[in-house]
C-alpha positions as CSV (number, residue, x, y, z in Angstrom):
1,M,44.4,-54.2,5.3
2,L,44.4,-50.5,4.3
3,Y,41.1,-51.0,2.3
4,I,39.4,-52.5,5.4
5,I,40.4,-49.5,7.6
6,L,39.4,-47.1,4.8
7,M,35.9,-48.8,4.5
8,I,35.4,-48.7,8.3
9,V,36.4,-45.0,8.5
10,T,34.2,-44.1,5.5
11,A,31.2,-46.0,7.1
12,T,31.7,-44.2,10.4
13,I,31.9,-40.8,8.8
14,F,28.8,-41.6,6.8
15,Y,26.9,-42.8,9.9
16,F,27.8,-39.7,12.0
17,G,27.0,-37.4,9.1
18,F,23.6,-39.1,8.7
19,L,22.9,-38.7,12.5
20,L,23.9,-35.0,12.4
21,G,21.7,-34.3,9.4
22,Y,18.8,-36.1,11.1
23,K,19.2,-34.0,14.2
24,V,19.5,-30.7,12.3
25,A,16.4,-31.5,10.2
26,N,14.3,-32.4,13.3
27,K,15.0,-29.2,15.3
28,E,11.7,-27.5,16.0
29,E,11.6,-23.8,15.9
30,I,10.0,-22.2,18.9
31,Q,7.3,-19.8,17.6
32,P,5.6,-17.3,19.9
33,K,2.0,-18.0,20.7
34,I,-0.4,-15.6,18.9
35,N,-2.9,-13.8,21.1
36,K,-6.1,-14.1,19.0
37,E,-8.1,-11.8,21.3
38,R,-5.6,-8.9,20.8
39,I,-5.9,-9.4,17.0
40,K,-9.7,-9.4,17.1
41,E,-9.7,-6.1,19.0
42,K,-7.8,-4.4,16.2
43,I,-10.3,-5.4,13.5
44,P,-12.7,-2.4,13.0
45,F,-15.8,-4.2,11.9
46,T,-18.0,-3.8,14.9
47,E,-20.4,-1.0,15.6
48,E,-18.9,-0.4,19.0
49,Y,-15.5,0.2,17.5
50,K,-16.9,2.6,14.9
51,E,-18.9,4.5,17.6
52,A,-15.8,4.7,19.9
53,K,-13.7,6.1,17.0
54,E,-16.3,8.7,16.2
55,E,-16.7,9.8,19.8
56,E,-12.9,10.0,20.1
57,A,-12.7,12.2,17.0
58,R,-15.5,14.5,18.5
59,I,-13.6,14.7,21.8
60,N,-10.3,15.5,20.1
61,A,-12.0,18.3,18.0
62,L,-13.6,19.8,21.1
63,N,-10.3,19.7,23.0
64,Q,-8.6,21.4,20.1
65,L,-11.3,24.1,20.0
66,L,-10.8,24.8,23.7
67,E,-7.0,24.9,23.3
68,N,-7.5,27.4,20.4
69,V,-9.7,29.6,22.7
70,N,-7.0,29.5,25.4
71,N,-4.2,30.3,23.0
72,Y,-6.0,33.2,21.3
73,K,-4.0,36.4,21.2
74,G,-5.8,38.5,18.6
75,N,-4.2,36.8,15.5
76,D,-3.5,33.4,14.1
77,E,-0.5,32.7,16.2
78,G,-0.9,29.5,18.3
79,Q,-4.0,28.5,16.5
80,R,-4.6,25.0,14.9
81,R,-7.1,23.9,12.4
82,I,-9.9,21.7,13.5
83,R,-10.8,18.9,11.1
């Protein structure tokens, strides 16, 4: 009688363990959707991107030059280099 109860308990533990393992293995991880358009904007292979970067660099240089003129006090104090 003890062997029959032991076989039933062992089979039930095996069955529930199998179901639990199956559920854990089939859980799908939620991955965020990738915005492809945003990634394409960051790739600097287009002519428009290069022109925009060059113009932005020119504007920054001119702004730095004007700031240097406004901060001029007769010496190098408050002056920054323009690249």
